[in-house]
N, C-alpha and C positions, 0 to 999 in steps of 0.2 A: 116188931117189924122185921120183915125178911132182909137178909143180907145179900148184897151183890158181891160175888167172889170171883176174882180173876184167877183162874186156875189153868196153868199152862206148863208145857215142857220147855226147857231152855238148855242150850249148850253151855259149856263151861265159860265160853267167851261172850255170852250174853245174847244169843240169837234164838228166836222162837221158830224160825224157818230159814232154809238156805237162801242163797242169792236169787234163785228162781222160784222161791216159795216152797221148795221141796221139804218133805218131812220124813223121808225114808230113813233118817238117822234115829228117829224116835222108836222106842221099843217098849213092850209091855213087860215090866219087871214081874216075875212070877210070885214074888213075895207081897206085892201090893194087891189088896182086896178091892178091885175096881167096882165090884158089885156094891160093896158098902160105901164106896166113894160116891157112886152115882145116886145111891139112895138118899143122899143129903140134899139133892136137888129135885125140883119138879118143873123148872123152867130154864130154857137156854136162850141167852141173848147174844146175837151175833150180827156181824156186818154182811153185806151182800156177797162179797167174794168168798168168805168162809161158808156161807150158805150154799152158794153155787158149787163149791168144791165138795162139800158134804153130800149134796144131791147127786153129784156124779159118782160118788162111792156108795150110794145106796140110801142117802138121806136119812129120813126119820127112822128107818129101820135100825140105825145105830143106837138110837136112844128112845126105845119104845115107852109110851106113856108120858113123855115130856111135852110140855107146851114149848113151841119154838117161836121166838120173836125175832124178826129180822129188821134191822135199821137200814132203810134204803129210801132214796127219793126217786128211784127209777123203776123198781119192781112194782107191778100192778097186782093188787090184792086178788082180783078175779082170776089171774093166771096162776096164783099160788094159794089155793083155798085151804091148804093144810097148815099154813103158818100165819101168824099175825104180823102185818107189815107196819112198822113205825116210820112215818115220813115227816112228821111234824117235829115239835120241840122235844129234844132228847131228854132233857132234865125232867120235864113234866111227865113224859111217858115212863121213864124209869122209876120216878118217885111213885107213880100210880101202881106200877108192878110191885114195888117193895111194900106198899101198903096193903096189898091183897093178902088174904090168908094163904098159908101153904109153906112149903119148904124153901130153902135158899135158891138164889138165881145164879146160874153159872154164866159168867161172861166168857164166852167160848170163842177162841180165835185170838183176836188182839188188834195190833196195829193202831189205826186212827180211832177206832171205837173205844179201845181202852184209854187212849190219851184223852179223848173227849169226855168220857165218864169220870176219869180221875180229875180232870181240870175243873169239873163242876161239883166235886165233892160227893160223887155217887158211889164210888168203890169203897167197900168196907174191908175187904181182905185181898191180899196179893199172895197167891200160893204157887210156888215154883217147884217143879220137879227138875232138879239139876242133873243133867245127863252128862256122863264123863266123855265128852267129845269136844273137839275144837273145830268149828266150821270155817273160821277165817273170814266170814262175811255173811250177810243175809239180812233178815228183818229183825231189828233189835227188840228187846222186851218192851221198851218205851221209845216210840218214835220222837225225834226232835221236831220242832221246839217244844219243850215242856218244862214246867217249873218243878222245883224240888217237892217231894212228898215224903215227909218223915214216916217211918214204919217202926212197929214194935213187934219183935219176934214173939209169936204165941205158941209155936210148936215146931219140932224138927225131928227127923228120923233118918238114919243112914241104913241103906240096904247093901249089906256087905258083898253079896254075890255079884252084883252088877256095878256097884259103886254109885248108884243113884242116891241123891240126897233130897228129901222132901222138906221144904221150908214153907212155913205159913206165917205171914205177917198181918197185923192189923194196921190199917191206915191211921196213923196217930193224929193227924190234923187234916181236915179236908183241904185238898190241894187246889182250891179255887184260885184261879189266876187273877192277881190284883196288880201286878207290877207292869211297868212299861206301857201302861194305858191300853193293854190288849184286853179284849173281851174274852170270857170263857169260851173255849172251843165247843161247838155242837157235835164234834165228831165227824163233820162232813168234809173237812179239808178246805183249803183256800180256793180251790177251783171248782167248788160245788160237786165234788165227787162223793161217792158212797164211802162209808167207813170201811177200812181195810183191816186185815185181809178178809 
């Protein structure tokens, strides 16, 4: 079965984007083989805001040959024929994706979608590119409220020229929310918003 891998750049103080969603602090470390990294995936799973931001910067041209799946209850499939829109049950849709043949699935972006997938035990790996910068605020790696999710370190590498540290963890125990009588999040937010960012 394919793995759902949350792979993201993060500041040293735990943010994946700045206070206004900015990502100008992220940089491409010359030592990282991004071609080899991208070759591990054939599917991108993202929320509406990430999709719209990517579309403004050139969209699918950034990831040629990849299937793009967007989780959204507001986007209309006819208006976005080049991507697959998931508007129903998140767990069912992701499990169906993971059961298909192919390479791994990149959970691209983050925010509420990552929290929703993690809460339902769908995330297999959390991979963080730790960037040597302090943002002082912004969008955290895991939005609250969220339950604990134990992780096991599976690999790490330090890039000396830039100080970037690549960390890969396996999710040790599915983080399905059982406590306090809450139901697992669908990744849609309490006010029926799309998964962010």
